[in-house]
PyMOL Python script that loads the backbone (N, CA, C, O; Angstrom):
from pymol import cmd

cmd.read_pdbstr("""\
ATOM      1  N   MET A   1     120.482 125.692 130.591  1.00  0.00           N
ATOM      2  CA  MET A   1     120.519 127.289 130.551  1.00  0.00           C
ATOM      3  C   MET A   1     121.507 127.714 129.469  1.00  0.00           C
ATOM      4  O   MET A   1     122.660 127.298 129.586  1.00  0.00           O
ATOM      5  N   ALA A   2     121.241 128.385 128.574  1.00  0.00           N
ATOM      6  CA  ALA A   2     122.156 128.962 127.636  1.00  0.00           C
ATOM      7  C   ALA A   2     122.923 130.195 128.393  1.00  0.00           C
ATOM      8  O   ALA A   2     122.444 130.957 129.233  1.00  0.00           O
ATOM      9  N   GLN A   3     124.199 130.177 127.878  1.00  0.00           N
ATOM     10  CA  GLN A   3     125.154 131.139 128.333  1.00  0.00           C
ATOM     11  C   GLN A   3     125.003 132.431 127.457  1.00  0.00           C
ATOM     12  O   GLN A   3     124.964 132.367 126.229  1.00  0.00           O
ATOM     13  N   THR A   4     124.925 133.527 128.110  1.00  0.00           N
ATOM     14  CA  THR A   4     124.971 134.767 127.352  1.00  0.00           C
ATOM     15  C   THR A   4     126.318 135.367 127.208  1.00  0.00           C
ATOM     16  O   THR A   4     127.112 135.378 128.149  1.00  0.00           O
ATOM     17  N   SER A   5     126.603 135.892 125.984  1.00  0.00           N
ATOM     18  CA  SER A   5     127.883 136.375 125.754  1.00  0.00           C
ATOM     19  C   SER A   5     127.957 137.889 126.241  1.00  0.00           C
ATOM     20  O   SER A   5     127.132 138.679 125.784  1.00  0.00           O
ATOM     21  N   HIS A   6     128.789 138.265 127.032  1.00  0.00           N
ATOM     22  CA  HIS A   6     128.906 139.700 127.363  1.00  0.00           C
ATOM     23  C   HIS A   6     129.951 140.493 126.556  1.00  0.00           C
ATOM     24  O   HIS A   6     130.213 141.658 126.853  1.00  0.00           O
ATOM     25  N   ALA A   7     130.557 139.839 125.515  1.00  0.00           N
ATOM     26  CA  ALA A   7     131.473 140.461 124.599  1.00  0.00           C
ATOM     27  C   ALA A   7     131.032 141.765 124.054  1.00  0.00           C
ATOM     28  O   ALA A   7     131.730 142.776 124.125  1.00  0.00           O
ATOM     29  N   PRO A   8     129.824 141.719 123.494  1.00  0.00           N
ATOM     30  CA  PRO A   8     129.283 142.918 122.924  1.00  0.00           C
ATOM     31  C   PRO A   8     129.154 144.260 123.793  1.00  0.00           C
ATOM     32  O   PRO A   8     129.372 145.424 123.459  1.00  0.00           O
ATOM     33  N   HIS A   9     128.735 143.732 124.998  1.00  0.00           N
ATOM     34  CA  HIS A   9     128.691 144.811 125.974  1.00  0.00           C
ATOM     35  C   HIS A   9     130.051 145.380 126.350  1.00  0.00           C
ATOM     36  O   HIS A   9     130.231 146.597 126.304  1.00  0.00           O
ATOM     37  N   LEU A  10     130.958 144.592 126.699  1.00  0.00           N
ATOM     38  CA  LEU A  10     132.177 144.957 127.039  1.00  0.00           C
ATOM     39  C   LEU A  10     132.908 145.619 126.038  1.00  0.00           C
ATOM     40  O   LEU A  10     133.731 146.486 126.331  1.00  0.00           O
ATOM     41  N   ALA A  11     132.649 145.244 124.750  1.00  0.00           N
ATOM     42  CA  ALA A  11     133.317 146.019 123.602  1.00  0.00           C
ATOM     43  C   ALA A  11     132.742 147.426 123.527  1.00  0.00           C
ATOM     44  O   ALA A  11     133.475 148.361 123.206  1.00  0.00           O
ATOM     45  N   PHE A  12     131.494 147.602 123.802  1.00  0.00           N
ATOM     46  CA  PHE A  12     130.768 148.823 123.819  1.00  0.00           C
ATOM     47  C   PHE A  12     131.452 149.803 124.860  1.00  0.00           C
ATOM     48  O   PHE A  12     131.786 150.942 124.534  1.00  0.00           O
ATOM     49  N   LEU A  13     131.639 149.292 126.124  1.00  0.00           N
ATOM     50  CA  LEU A  13     132.189 149.890 127.297  1.00  0.00           C
ATOM     51  C   LEU A  13     133.733 150.342 126.931  1.00  0.00           C
ATOM     52  O   LEU A  13     134.172 151.412 127.354  1.00  0.00           O
ATOM     53  N   GLY A  14     134.435 149.556 126.209  1.00  0.00           N
ATOM     54  CA  GLY A  14     135.677 149.743 125.878  1.00  0.00           C
ATOM     55  C   GLY A  14     135.854 150.941 124.791  1.00  0.00           C
ATOM     56  O   GLY A  14     136.940 151.510 124.672  1.00  0.00           O
ATOM     57  N   ASN A  15     134.820 151.259 124.075  1.00  0.00           N
ATOM     58  CA  ASN A  15     134.842 152.293 123.122  1.00  0.00           C
ATOM     59  C   ASN A  15     134.293 153.543 123.615  1.00  0.00           C
ATOM     60  O   ASN A  15     134.199 154.511 122.861  1.00  0.00           O
ATOM     61  N   GLU A  16     133.903 153.594 124.896  1.00  0.00           N
ATOM     62  CA  GLU A  16     133.366 154.834 125.408  1.00  0.00           C
ATOM     63  C   GLU A  16     134.480 155.847 125.676  1.00  0.00           C
ATOM     64  O   GLU A  16     135.556 155.399 126.070  1.00  0.00           O
ATOM     65  N   THR A  17     134.343 157.095 125.513  1.00  0.00           N
ATOM     66  CA  THR A  17     135.401 157.976 125.945  1.00  0.00           C
ATOM     67  C   THR A  17     135.407 158.290 127.485  1.00  0.00           C
ATOM     68  O   THR A  17     134.469 157.905 128.184  1.00  0.00           O
ATOM     69  N   ALA A  18     136.398 158.945 127.979  1.00  0.00           N
ATOM     70  CA  ALA A  18     136.631 159.115 129.344  1.00  0.00           C
ATOM     71  C   ALA A  18     135.434 160.159 129.946  1.00  0.00           C
ATOM     72  O   ALA A  18     134.897 161.012 129.239  1.00  0.00           O
ATOM     73  N   LEU A  19     135.163 159.974 131.146  1.00  0.00           N
ATOM     74  CA  LEU A  19     134.053 160.841 131.745  1.00  0.00           C
ATOM     75  C   LEU A  19     134.533 162.239 131.670  1.00  0.00           C
ATOM     76  O   LEU A  19     135.730 162.492 131.539  1.00  0.00           O
ATOM     77  N   ALA A  20     133.655 163.116 131.747  1.00  0.00           N
ATOM     78  CA  ALA A  20     133.941 164.568 131.927  1.00  0.00           C
ATOM     79  C   ALA A  20     134.421 164.988 133.281  1.00  0.00           C
ATOM     80  O   ALA A  20     133.775 164.540 134.228  1.00  0.00           O
ATOM     81  N   PRO A  21     135.492 165.809 133.557  1.00  0.00           N
ATOM     82  CA  PRO A  21     135.904 165.907 134.895  1.00  0.00           C
ATOM     83  C   PRO A  21     134.817 166.033 135.895  1.00  0.00           C
ATOM     84  O   PRO A  21     134.910 165.347 136.914  1.00  0.00           O
ATOM     85  N   GLN A  22     133.815 166.806 135.742  1.00  0.00           N
ATOM     86  CA  GLN A  22     132.650 166.989 136.632  1.00  0.00           C
ATOM     87  C   GLN A  22     132.235 165.621 137.036  1.00  0.00           C
ATOM     88  O   GLN A  22     132.158 165.309 138.224  1.00  0.00           O
ATOM     89  N   ALA A  23     131.947 164.739 135.993  1.00  0.00           N
ATOM     90  CA  ALA A  23     131.307 163.532 136.151  1.00  0.00           C
ATOM     91  C   ALA A  23     132.127 162.551 136.964  1.00  0.00           C
ATOM     92  O   ALA A  23     131.626 161.792 137.794  1.00  0.00           O
ATOM     93  N   ALA A  24     133.454 162.614 136.667  1.00  0.00           N
ATOM     94  CA  ALA A  24     134.494 161.800 137.334  1.00  0.00           C
ATOM     95  C   ALA A  24     134.475 162.132 138.803  1.00  0.00           C
ATOM     96  O   ALA A  24     134.524 161.218 139.627  1.00  0.00           O
ATOM     97  N   VAL A  25     134.406 163.380 139.169  1.00  0.00           N
ATOM     98  CA  VAL A  25     134.428 163.915 140.502  1.00  0.00           C
ATOM     99  C   VAL A  25     133.103 163.310 141.195  1.00  0.00           C
ATOM    100  O   VAL A  25     133.142 162.731 142.280  1.00  0.00           O
ATOM    101  N   ALA A  26     132.044 163.489 140.521  1.00  0.00           N
ATOM    102  CA  ALA A  26     130.684 163.179 141.118  1.00  0.00           C
ATOM    103  C   ALA A  26     130.624 161.621 141.365  1.00  0.00           C
ATOM    104  O   ALA A  26     130.044 161.080 142.307  1.00  0.00           O
ATOM    105  N   LEU A  27     131.286 161.029 140.412  1.00  0.00           N
ATOM    106  CA  LEU A  27     131.311 159.401 140.630  1.00  0.00           C
ATOM    107  C   LEU A  27     132.204 159.079 141.856  1.00  0.00           C
ATOM    108  O   LEU A  27     131.828 158.331 142.758  1.00  0.00           O
ATOM    109  N   TYR A  28     133.385 159.680 141.828  1.00  0.00           N
ATOM    110  CA  TYR A  28     134.269 159.475 143.057  1.00  0.00           C
ATOM    111  C   TYR A  28     133.565 159.881 144.483  1.00  0.00           C
ATOM    112  O   TYR A  28     133.666 159.203 145.506  1.00  0.00           O
ATOM    113  N   VAL A  29     132.972 160.880 144.389  1.00  0.00           N
ATOM    114  CA  VAL A  29     132.151 161.267 145.654  1.00  0.00           C
ATOM    115  C   VAL A  29     131.082 160.382 146.033  1.00  0.00           C
ATOM    116  O   VAL A  29     130.826 160.158 147.216  1.00  0.00           O
ATOM    117  N   ALA A  30     130.374 159.812 144.966  1.00  0.00           N
ATOM    118  CA  ALA A  30     129.231 158.791 145.201  1.00  0.00           C
ATOM    119  C   ALA A  30     129.841 157.534 145.652  1.00  0.00           C
ATOM    120  O   ALA A  30     129.167 156.877 146.445  1.00  0.00           O
ATOM    121  N   VAL A  31     130.974 157.075 145.304  1.00  0.00           N
ATOM    122  CA  VAL A  31     131.570 155.935 145.642  1.00  0.00           C
ATOM    123  C   VAL A  31     132.139 155.972 147.039  1.00  0.00           C
ATOM    124  O   VAL A  31     131.982 155.009 147.790  1.00  0.00           O
ATOM    125  N   VAL A  32     132.817 157.091 147.424  1.00  0.00           N
ATOM    126  CA  VAL A  32     133.164 157.327 148.764  1.00  0.00           C
ATOM    127  C   VAL A  32     132.119 157.411 149.851  1.00  0.00           C
ATOM    128  O   VAL A  32     132.317 156.924 150.964  1.00  0.00           O
ATOM    129  N   LEU A  33     131.016 158.030 149.520  1.00  0.00           N
ATOM    130  CA  LEU A  33     129.894 158.190 150.428  1.00  0.00           C
ATOM    131  C   LEU A  33     129.182 156.837 150.621  1.00  0.00           C
ATOM    132  O   LEU A  33     128.624 156.538 151.677  1.00  0.00           O
ATOM    133  N   THR A  34     129.231 156.070 149.584  1.00  0.00           N
ATOM    134  CA  THR A  34     128.532 154.794 149.716  1.00  0.00           C
ATOM    135  C   THR A  34     129.520 153.855 150.624  1.00  0.00           C
ATOM    136  O   THR A  34     128.957 153.211 151.509  1.00  0.00           O
ATOM    137  N   LYS A  35     130.775 153.731 150.507  1.00  0.00           N
ATOM    138  CA  LYS A  35     131.695 153.078 151.156  1.00  0.00           C
ATOM    139  C   LYS A  35     131.424 153.365 152.688  1.00  0.00           C
ATOM    140  O   LYS A  35     131.214 152.505 153.544  1.00  0.00           O
ATOM    141  N   TRP A  36     131.468 154.747 152.874  1.00  0.00           N
ATOM    142  CA  TRP A  36     131.323 155.306 154.388  1.00  0.00           C
ATOM    143  C   TRP A  36     130.003 154.913 154.960  1.00  0.00           C
ATOM    144  O   TRP A  36     129.914 154.590 156.144  1.00  0.00           O
ATOM    145  N   SER A  37     129.015 154.928 154.190  1.00  0.00           N
ATOM    146  CA  SER A  37     127.699 154.541 154.630  1.00  0.00           C
ATOM    147  C   SER A  37     127.626 153.056 155.059  1.00  0.00           C
ATOM    148  O   SER A  37     126.993 152.686 156.048  1.00  0.00           O
ATOM    149  N   THR A  38     128.285 152.277 154.285  1.00  0.00           N
ATOM    150  CA  THR A  38     128.279 150.785 154.391  1.00  0.00           C
ATOM    151  C   THR A  38     129.206 150.543 155.711  1.00  0.00           C
ATOM    152  O   THR A  38     128.865 149.772 156.609  1.00  0.00           O
ATOM    153  N   ARG A  39     130.304 151.223 155.723  1.00  0.00           N
ATOM    154  CA  ARG A  39     131.142 150.915 156.977  1.00  0.00           C
ATOM    155  C   ARG A  39     130.373 151.329 158.321  1.00  0.00           C
ATOM    156  O   ARG A  39     130.335 150.622 159.328  1.00  0.00           O
ATOM    157  N   TYR A  40     129.793 152.524 158.186  1.00  0.00           N
ATOM    158  CA  TYR A  40     128.820 152.868 159.431  1.00  0.00           C
ATOM    159  C   TYR A  40     127.982 151.963 159.821  1.00  0.00           C
ATOM    160  O   TYR A  40     128.016 151.539 160.976  1.00  0.00           O
ATOM    161  N   ARG A  41     127.059 151.509 158.875  1.00  0.00           N
ATOM    162  CA  ARG A  41     125.937 150.556 159.171  1.00  0.00           C
ATOM    163  C   ARG A  41     126.540 149.266 159.624  1.00  0.00           C
ATOM    164  O   ARG A  41     126.030 148.668 160.572  1.00  0.00           O
ATOM    165  N   THR A  42     127.625 148.784 158.988  1.00  0.00           N
ATOM    166  CA  THR A  42     128.007 147.276 159.364  1.00  0.00           C
ATOM    167  C   THR A  42     128.792 147.479 160.662  1.00  0.00           C
ATOM    168  O   THR A  42     128.705 146.547 161.463  1.00  0.00           O
ATOM    169  N   ARG A  43     129.519 148.496 161.004  1.00  0.00           N
ATOM    170  CA  ARG A  43     130.146 148.665 162.357  1.00  0.00           C
ATOM    171  C   ARG A  43     129.019 148.734 163.373  1.00  0.00           C
ATOM    172  O   ARG A  43     129.099 148.065 164.403  1.00  0.00           O
ATOM    173  N   ARG A  44     127.994 149.499 163.135  1.00  0.00           N
ATOM    174  CA  ARG A  44     126.846 149.580 164.208  1.00  0.00           C
ATOM    175  C   ARG A  44     126.245 148.317 164.477  1.00  0.00           C
ATOM    176  O   ARG A  44     125.883 148.028 165.617  1.00  0.00           O
ATOM    177  N   ALA A  45     126.083 147.379 163.303  1.00  0.00           N
ATOM    178  CA  ALA A  45     125.426 146.186 163.491  1.00  0.00           C
ATOM    179  C   ALA A  45     126.428 145.231 164.200  1.00  0.00           C
ATOM    180  O   ALA A  45     125.995 144.412 165.011  1.00  0.00           O
ATOM    181  N   LEU A  46     127.711 145.310 163.926  1.00  0.00           N
ATOM    182  CA  LEU A  46     128.680 144.464 164.680  1.00  0.00           C
ATOM    183  C   LEU A  46     128.742 144.823 166.212  1.00  0.00           C
ATOM    184  O   LEU A  46     129.066 144.014 167.081  1.00  0.00           O
ATOM    185  N   ALA A  47     128.456 145.892 166.395  1.00  0.00           N
ATOM    186  CA  ALA A  47     128.606 146.407 168.043  1.00  0.00           C
ATOM    187  C   ALA A  47     127.263 145.832 168.726  1.00  0.00           C
ATOM    188  O   ALA A  47     127.155 145.841 169.952  1.00  0.00           O
ATOM    189  N   LYS A  48     126.274 145.346 167.918  1.00  0.00           N
ATOM    190  CA  LYS A  48     125.014 144.859 168.569  1.00  0.00           C
ATOM    191  C   LYS A  48     124.981 143.361 168.614  1.00  0.00           C
ATOM    192  O   LYS A  48     123.996 142.791 169.083  1.00  0.00           O
ATOM    193  N   LEU A  49     125.915 142.756 168.191  1.00  0.00           N
ATOM    194  CA  LEU A  49     125.946 141.174 168.079  1.00  0.00           C
ATOM    195  C   LEU A  49     126.237 140.562 169.325  1.00  0.00           C
ATOM    196  O   LEU A  49     127.150 141.015 170.015  1.00  0.00           O
ATOM    197  N   ASP A  50     125.563 139.577 169.699  1.00  0.00           N
ATOM    198  CA  ASP A  50     125.745 138.763 171.081  1.00  0.00           C
ATOM    199  C   ASP A  50     127.188 138.039 170.912  1.00  0.00           C
ATOM    200  O   ASP A  50     127.726 137.856 169.820  1.00  0.00           O
ATOM    201  N   PRO A  51     127.687 137.688 172.069  1.00  0.00           N
ATOM    202  CA  PRO A  51     128.996 137.072 171.982  1.00  0.00           C
ATOM    203  C   PRO A  51     128.967 135.688 171.227  1.00  0.00           C
ATOM    204  O   PRO A  51     129.875 135.279 170.503  1.00  0.00           O
ATOM    205  N   HIS A  52     127.814 135.040 171.498  1.00  0.00           N
ATOM    206  CA  HIS A  52     127.857 133.681 170.750  1.00  0.00           C
ATOM    207  C   HIS A  52     127.782 133.860 169.256  1.00  0.00           C
ATOM    208  O   HIS A  52     128.236 132.977 168.529  1.00  0.00           O
ATOM    209  N   LEU A  53     127.221 134.978 168.741  1.00  0.00           N
ATOM    210  CA  LEU A  53     127.198 135.222 167.228  1.00  0.00           C
ATOM    211  C   LEU A  53     128.607 135.647 166.749  1.00  0.00           C
ATOM    212  O   LEU A  53     129.076 135.276 165.674  1.00  0.00           O
ATOM    213  N   LEU A  54     129.245 136.452 167.625  1.00  0.00           N
ATOM    214  CA  LEU A  54     130.593 136.845 167.308  1.00  0.00           C
ATOM    215  C   LEU A  54     131.563 135.589 167.238  1.00  0.00           C
ATOM    216  O   LEU A  54     132.424 135.442 166.371  1.00  0.00           O
ATOM    217  N   LYS A  55     131.315 134.752 168.220  1.00  0.00           N
ATOM    218  CA  LYS A  55     132.121 133.388 168.208  1.00  0.00           C
ATOM    219  C   LYS A  55     131.896 132.752 166.709  1.00  0.00           C
ATOM    220  O   LYS A  55     132.863 132.339 166.069  1.00  0.00           O
ATOM    221  N   ASP A  56     130.723 132.706 166.256  1.00  0.00           N
ATOM    222  CA  ASP A  56     130.271 132.052 164.997  1.00  0.00           C
ATOM    223  C   ASP A  56     131.078 132.708 163.881  1.00  0.00           C
ATOM    224  O   ASP A  56     131.535 132.056 162.942  1.00  0.00           O
ATOM    225  N   VAL A  57     131.242 134.093 164.028  1.00  0.00           N
ATOM    226  CA  VAL A  57     132.029 134.910 163.049  1.00  0.00           C
ATOM    227  C   VAL A  57     133.538 134.547 163.141  1.00  0.00           C
ATOM    228  O   VAL A  57     134.272 134.568 162.152  1.00  0.00           O
ATOM    229  N   GLY A  58     133.925 134.235 164.304  1.00  0.00           N
ATOM    230  CA  GLY A  58     135.376 134.056 164.699  1.00  0.00           C
ATOM    231  C   GLY A  58     136.180 135.259 165.135  1.00  0.00           C
ATOM    232  O   GLY A  58     137.379 135.368 164.882  1.00  0.00           O
ATOM    233  N   ILE A  59     135.471 136.165 165.806  1.00  0.00           N
ATOM    234  CA  ILE A  59     136.031 137.155 166.400  1.00  0.00           C
ATOM    235  C   ILE A  59     135.496 137.252 167.827  1.00  0.00           C
ATOM    236  O   ILE A  59     134.401 136.806 168.168  1.00  0.00           O
ATOM    237  N   THR A  60     136.549 138.008 168.806  1.00  0.00           N
ATOM    238  CA  THR A  60     136.252 138.014 170.111  1.00  0.00           C
ATOM    239  C   THR A  60     135.347 139.568 170.301  1.00  0.00           C
ATOM    240  O   THR A  60     135.370 140.536 169.541  1.00  0.00           O
ATOM    241  N   PRO A  61     134.690 139.416 171.398  1.00  0.00           N
ATOM    242  CA  PRO A  61     133.812 140.757 171.716  1.00  0.00           C
ATOM    243  C   PRO A  61     134.867 141.856 171.857  1.00  0.00           C
ATOM    244  O   PRO A  61     134.437 142.989 171.641  1.00  0.00           O
ATOM    245  N   ALA A  62     136.132 141.753 172.167  1.00  0.00           N
ATOM    246  CA  ALA A  62     137.043 142.883 172.328  1.00  0.00           C
ATOM    247  C   ALA A  62     137.337 143.320 170.793  1.00  0.00           C
ATOM    248  O   ALA A  62     137.266 144.491 170.420  1.00  0.00           O
ATOM    249  N   GLU A  63     137.626 142.396 170.076  1.00  0.00           N
ATOM    250  CA  GLU A  63     137.829 142.749 168.528  1.00  0.00           C
ATOM    251  C   GLU A  63     136.745 143.412 167.997  1.00  0.00           C
ATOM    252  O   GLU A  63     136.922 144.347 167.217  1.00  0.00           O
ATOM    253  N   ALA A  64     135.498 142.998 168.364  1.00  0.00           N
ATOM    254  CA  ALA A  64     134.218 143.634 167.730  1.00  0.00           C
ATOM    255  C   ALA A  64     134.131 145.013 168.261  1.00  0.00           C
ATOM    256  O   ALA A  64     133.839 145.951 167.519  1.00  0.00           O
ATOM    257  N   ARG A  65     134.389 145.175 169.597  1.00  0.00           N
ATOM    258  CA  ARG A  65     134.199 146.511 170.031  1.00  0.00           C
ATOM    259  C   ARG A  65     135.367 147.432 169.382  1.00  0.00           C
ATOM    260  O   ARG A  65     135.094 148.589 169.064  1.00  0.00           O
ATOM    261  N   ALA A  66     136.557 146.952 169.207  1.00  0.00           N
ATOM    262  CA  ALA A  66     137.665 147.660 168.510  1.00  0.00           C
ATOM    263  C   ALA A  66     137.108 148.088 167.163  1.00  0.00           C
ATOM    264  O   ALA A  66     137.099 149.272 166.825  1.00  0.00           O
ATOM    265  N   GLU A  67     136.682 147.191 166.467  1.00  0.00           N
ATOM    266  CA  GLU A  67     136.199 147.497 165.085  1.00  0.00           C
ATOM    267  C   GLU A  67     134.992 148.447 164.993  1.00  0.00           C
ATOM    268  O   GLU A  67     134.934 149.246 164.058  1.00  0.00           O
ATOM    269  N   ALA A  68     133.967 148.387 165.987  1.00  0.00           N
ATOM    270  CA  ALA A  68     132.936 149.128 165.992  1.00  0.00           C
ATOM    271  C   ALA A  68     133.338 150.501 166.395  1.00  0.00           C
ATOM    272  O   ALA A  68     132.721 151.454 165.921  1.00  0.00           O
ATOM    273  N   ALA A  69     134.389 150.702 167.287  1.00  0.00           N
ATOM    274  CA  ALA A  69     134.752 151.994 167.597  1.00  0.00           C
ATOM    275  C   ALA A  69     135.501 152.803 166.499  1.00  0.00           C
ATOM    276  O   ALA A  69     135.634 154.024 166.586  1.00  0.00           O
ATOM    277  N   ARG A  70     135.940 152.133 165.555  1.00  0.00           N
ATOM    278  CA  ARG A  70     136.662 152.909 164.425  1.00  0.00           C
ATOM    279  C   ARG A  70     135.722 153.889 163.637  1.00  0.00           C
ATOM    280  O   ARG A  70     134.537 153.604 163.463  1.00  0.00           O
ATOM    281  N   ARG A  71     136.187 154.862 163.241  1.00  0.00           N
ATOM    282  CA  ARG A  71     135.473 155.934 162.527  1.00  0.00           C
ATOM    283  C   ARG A  71     135.269 155.267 160.999  1.00  0.00           C
ATOM    284  O   ARG A  71     136.005 154.494 160.385  1.00  0.00           O
ATOM    285  N   PHE A  72     133.937 155.886 160.612  1.00  0.00           N
ATOM    286  CA  PHE A  72     133.584 155.363 159.340  1.00  0.00           C
ATOM    287  C   PHE A  72     134.582 155.725 158.156  1.00  0.00           C
ATOM    288  O   PHE A  72     134.639 155.011 157.155  1.00  0.00           O
ATOM    289  N   TRP A  73     135.294 156.758 158.297  1.00  0.00           N
ATOM    290  CA  TRP A  73     136.100 157.081 157.255  1.00  0.00           C
ATOM    291  C   TRP A  73     137.471 156.333 157.269  1.00  0.00           C
ATOM    292  O   TRP A  73     138.262 156.475 156.337  1.00  0.00           O
ATOM    293  N   ARG A  74     137.730 155.556 158.315  1.00  0.00           N
ATOM    294  CA  ARG A  74     138.873 154.722 158.309  1.00  0.00           C
ATOM    295  C   ARG A  74     138.713 153.385 157.702  1.00  0.00           C
ATOM    296  O   ARG A  74     137.865 152.665 158.231  1.00  0.00           O
ATOM    297  N   GLY A  75     139.262 152.991 156.855  1.00  0.00           N
ATOM    298  CA  GLY A  75     139.183 151.758 156.066  1.00  0.00           C
ATOM    299  C   GLY A  75     139.502 150.547 156.883  1.00  0.00           C
ATOM    300  O   GLY A  75     139.480 149.430 156.366  1.00  0.00           O
TER     301      GLY A  75
END
""", "prot")
cmd.dss("prot")
cmd.show_as("cartoon", "prot")
cmd.util.cbc("prot")
cmd.orient("prot")
């Protein structure tokens, strides 16, 4: 399989000007909301795992409960 060079794409991105302030804020908000959504979903899924699955992951049920109890805005 031939390798594709990403250099032209990276050079193009390097030549771009900075985002407008409103766009930068919108992008920041989108990133934060995405992180929060991911944390919420993964912590809810962790809370539902059986003890034998938690053992496979390498955490105890108590550690899983503690992580699942954390608020989604806490990293």
